[in-house]
N, C-alpha and C positions, 0 to 999 in steps of 0.2 A: 393464404397466411402471408402474402407479400408485404402488407402493410402493418402487420401484427407486431406490437412491442416484443423485442427480444426475450424479455423476462416471461411473457405469456407463452411464447413458443416453447421456451425451455420447460416450463410447467406442463404444457400439453404433451411434450415428448416424454416427460418423466410419468405422467398418467398413462400414456400408451405402453411404456415399458413395464410399469408396474401393475397393469391391470390384471386382475384376477389373483394378484400376489398378496399374501397375508403374511402375519407374523409367523416365523418358522421357529422350530425348537432349537435352542442353543445347544451346541456340543458339550460334552464334558470338559473338553480342554477350554472352550470359550467360558464356561462357568468359573473354571479355575482362575482365568485371567480377571474376571469380574471380582473374584474374592481377594486378589492380590490388590487390586485397586482400592477396595473397601478398606483393607488393613493399612494401606499407605496414605490414605486421604489426609489425615491429621498431620502427617509429616510433610505432605504437600503443600498444604495451606501454610504451615510454618516457614517452608522454604520461600513461598510467595511473599510473605511478610519480610523476610530477611532481605530479599533482593530488592524489593520496593523501597526498603529504607536505606539502600545505597543509592546515592544520586547518580544517575547515568544519562544525564543530558548529552546530546551528541558531541558537543564541543567540550564536555568534561571527559578527556580521554582517559584519565586515571580511573575515573568511575565506571566508565564502560569496561575498561579491563578488569576492574574487580569484580563486576557482575560475570563477566566471561570466565573469570578463574573458578567461581563457584559452580557454574554449569559445567566447566571443564572437569573438575573433581568428580562431579555427580555422573558424568557420563563414563568416565574411566572406571567408576565404582560398578557399572553395570556392563562393562566389557566392550566398551567402544574405544577405538584409537582416536585421538584428538590432534588437531593442529591449530595454531593461532597464526592468522596472517596479518602481519603489521601493515597498517594503511597510512603511516606517517607521511608517506609520499604525496597523499592527497589531502593531508592536514585532517586525518581521522584517526580514531584508534586502532580498530583492526576488526577482524572477523574470527568467530570460533567455528571450526567444523569438527564434527564428531562422526565417526563412520565404523560400520561393520561391512565385511566383504562376503560375497557369495554369489551364487547363480540361481537360487530358488525362487520361483515366482517373479512378481514384478520388482524392478529396482526402483526403490523410492528416495525421493529428495523431499525432506520435511523443512520448512522455512520459517523461521522466527528472527526476531532482532532484539539486541541487547540495550539499545538506547532508547530514550524517551524525548519528549519535547520540553521537559522541565530541566533547564539548566542549573548550575550550582547555585546561582543567585536567585533562584525562584523561591518564593515563600511557602510554596506547596512542596513539602519534602517528606512527610511522614504517613505511614499507614496508620489509620485510626478507624475503629469500628463505628459504624453509625447505628446498627442495631444487630440482631443476631445473625443476619445473612448478609448484610451490605457493609462495605468497608470504603471510606476515602483512600485512595492509593494513587499517588502519582505514577503513572505508567503500569499500574496494576492491571487495567483493562487492556491498554495499548502499549506493549503487549506481553508484559512479563508473566501474566496469567496464561497466556497462550503457550509461552515457553514451558511453564511447568506442566500444563496438560500434556504436551508433547514428551516431555521427559518421563512422566510418571505412566504414561501409557506404554512407552518402551520398556521402562523398568518392570512393569507386570509381565510383558512379554519375556524379558530376560530372566525374571525369577522363575518362570515356568520353562525355561530352556527352549524358547521358541524362536530365537533369533539366529540360530546355527545356519550357516550357509545361505543368509539373506544379506542383500547389499541394501542397506539403509544409510543415507547421508543425512545428518541433522545440521543444518546451516543456519548460524545466528550472525547476522550481519551487525556491525557496529554503527551504522550510519543510515538507517532506513529513513529516519525522520528528516535528514538533510544529507543526501548522498554526496560523497566526495566526488570532485570532478578532476580529470575526466572520467566518465563512466567505464570506458575501456579498461581502467585500471581497478576502480572501485567495485565494479561488478564482474571482474574476470573469473574469480574463483567460483561464484555462483553460477555463472553461465558453463563453466567447464564442468561442474558437477551435474548440471541438468543434461549435458551431452552425454554423460554416463548413466543417466537414469531413464525410466519409462514414465514415471508419474511424479508430479510435485504436488504436496499437500501444504497450504498455507495456514498458519495458526494466528493470523490477524484476529482481532476482536470479532466476535460473533455478532451478527446484525439480528439476532433473534433465536430462541431455542430451536425453532423448527425451520430455519433458513440456512442456506449455504451459498457460496459465491461461485458462479461459473463463468462470470465475465467482469472485467473491471476497465474503466475507461483510462486511457493514457493521458499523460500530462506533458505539456510543452510550454515554454516560456516564450514570449514575444515582445519585442521593443519597437516602437515607432519614434524616429527622430525627425523633426521637422525644421527646415530653415527659411526664414523669410528676409525681406529688405528692411533693415532698420532705417525709420524716417520719421519725420514729424507727423503726428496722427492726422493733421489736416489733408494729407496727401493720400491717405488709405483709399483704396479702390482705383485710384488713378492709373494709367498704364504704366507709369514709371515706378510706382510704389507697390502696387499689387495689394493683396489680401492680408498679408502678414501671417506669421507662424501660428498664431492661436486660432484664427479662422480656419487655416488649413487643417489644423488638428481636429478642430470640431467637425469639419466636413468629414474627415476620414472615419472618425468615431461614429458618426451618424450614418454613413454608408455601411460601415461594419454591421451596425445594428439592423439596418433594413434589408442588406442583401446578403449577408452570411448567416445569420441566425435562421433557426427554424428546423433544421434537421434533428431527428431524435438522437439524443445522448451527446449532440455537439453543443459545447458552451465555450464562451470565451468572456473573460473579465478584465477590463482596465483597472488594475489595482492602485496605480498611483500616476498622477499627472503633474507636471510642472511647465510653466511658460511665462515668457517675459523677454526683457532686453538680455539678460544673462541668466543662465541656468547651471547649476551645479548638481549633478546626480551622482550618488555613490551606489553602484550596481551591488556590491556585496552586502551592504547594509539596507538596501532598498529604502533610501531616504535621500533628501537633498534640500536645496534652497533655490529660490528664484527671485530676480529683482526686476522690476519693470514700473512704468509710469503710464498713467491714462492717456497722456499726450505723445507717447512714443509708440510706434507700431512694433509690435513683438517680433524680435528676430529669432527666437528659438523656442521650441516646445518638444517635450518628451513624455511618452507614456510607456509604462511597463505593465504587462498583464500575462495572463495565463490562458491556455487552451486546453480543453478536455474532449476526447474523441474516444469512439469504440473501435475504430480500426485504423490501420495506416492509411488506407484508402480515403477515409473521411478526413484524417489529418490533412493529407496532402492536397484534397480538394479544397478545404478550408483555407490552407495557405495560399493557394493559387488565386482565390477570390481576394483575399486580403492584399496579396502583392498587386493585383490589377487595380484596386481601389487606391492604394498608396501611390501608384505611379501616374494617376490622372490628376495632377496638381492644379490648384488655383494659380492666377497670375503671380509671377515673381516669387514663387515658392518652390521648394523641392522637399522630398521626404524619402526615407529609406525604412525598411522594416526588416528586422533580423529575427530568426528563431533559434531557440536552444532546446534540444531534446532533453527530457527528464525521464519519464517513464513511458515505455511503449503500452500499447493496449493489449489487454487481456481478452481477446475476442471469444465469443461463445462458440464452442465447437461441439461436434458429435461426441468426441472423446471426452470433454469435460462433462457433458451431460450424461454419459454413460457412468462416469464416476459418481455424479449426484445419484443416479439410480441405485448404485451399490451402497452408497451412504444411507440412502433412504430405506433400503432393505434391512440394513443394520439396525437403524432406528426403530423400524417396525419390530424387529426380532427382540429388540429391548423394551419394547412396549413404551417408547418415548414419542410416538407419533411420527407422521410424515414430515418429510424435510424437503422444502421447495427451493427453487432458484429466487435469489434476492435481485431486485432491480438494480442493474449496474449504474443507472443513473443517480442512485442514492449512495454510491460508494466511491471513496477516493482511490488513488493509485497505491500500489504496494509492490514489494520485491517479486512476487509471483509473476508479475507482468514481464520482468526480464527473461524468465525461462519459458514463457507460454509459447514461444516460437518453437521450442524444442520437444516439449513434453505436454501430456494432458495435465490439467491443473484443476484443483478444487481449493478454495480458500474459505475464510471466515469460520474456521474450525476452533478459534480461540474461546476465551472466557465471555461471559455475559457481563454487561454493565452499562453505565451511561456516561455522558459528558466527557468523553475522552478529549484530550488536548485542552482541558480547561481545569482550573482549581477546584472544580467540583466533581472531577473524575471519580467514579465508583467501580467497584467490581463486586459481582455477586459470588459469595463464597458457597452458597448452597448449591450452585449448578456445576461446581467443578468436578465433583465426583462422576455425575452422570455423562458429562461431556468427555471426561477421560475415558470412560467405559466405551462410549461410542467410538472414540479415536482408536483405542486399543483393538477393538474388534475389527474395525475398517481395516487398519494395518495388518492384523493377523490374516484376514481373508484375502489382502492384495498379495502378500508375500507367499501365500500358497496357491494362488491362481496360476493355472497352467497356461 
């Protein structure tokens, strides 16, 4: 199994764990949980419509807080204590945390986020039905629908008096789509909650009704800055003039392509490049301008990109290779590369796969079919990655839909009830696990 893809290994582990296991009869308590979810489903979908119709783009701080206030009230109504953590220090709105306390079973951290990629000036602002099951909804799939599934699963448990003496922390960050920096501030509350928990469940958008996420790639930014010797182009390649900044940047990128790529789950993308006699680049806005002439050797070049990885080891190995390439300069040029951490990797672990097996059994018991591990190479980073170092994690428990982060984003309303049932039974079994 040494060279087998991680997603395939996780699937095989799941098969081995669940071999000879078939659907089991639900208990009377579990059936009561399902009845509560059925009774509340219309209300849940209405709440989704309400929060989608409030713009909460990451930088719309007031909008993020308004959505947080709605969930704050909803959690108070089912017996949770709540706290709002202001994040104006990092130019973000804030985070909502709701909590019950106790020592029964596993201590759970449930993760959602209040913000979306659609800012206040986006033309995509309104929940609209497409047909009887699908709706166009800005942020409905990523991830207000997941927030609603989390809330109504917990509501069903609370309505049946099943949360007594259980520690459950529901954490809704307000800046998942564009995390405030430094991360030591913007993710402190989330990490602190993880250190008090045993398991984290993430409610990011589902990748399919019968998939869940046991691993996510991490994300890091990188930037290469090259300096050359400005001179008349007739002297390029001479000993005194050298190769110029643009040729040096081309060499670096070409060697990245040939010498760094190839490992499974490792990708790196140069997203923007500027070069010429003068370059002005605005990091915050990821845009800039360049001036140069065909008869002048370029003095400056800059590239900014992203790096994705499945483990910290893979990240550091890739960075070392990139540094070596950047330091081997063409004549009369110099270059530096810098890295900025964004999301750590959520590596596949035995604990994560055991959680998947528990979810799979729940799904079988509900006659919803088997649940398999989704390929981490096809998922982006998320807040579960920040806590994976401290707890076992399972993600992708949110709504079904398509085209997240685009003006065609949809959410499938017909799957919300079934996904809420699966979540509620999973939580119930975990908080009663000895």
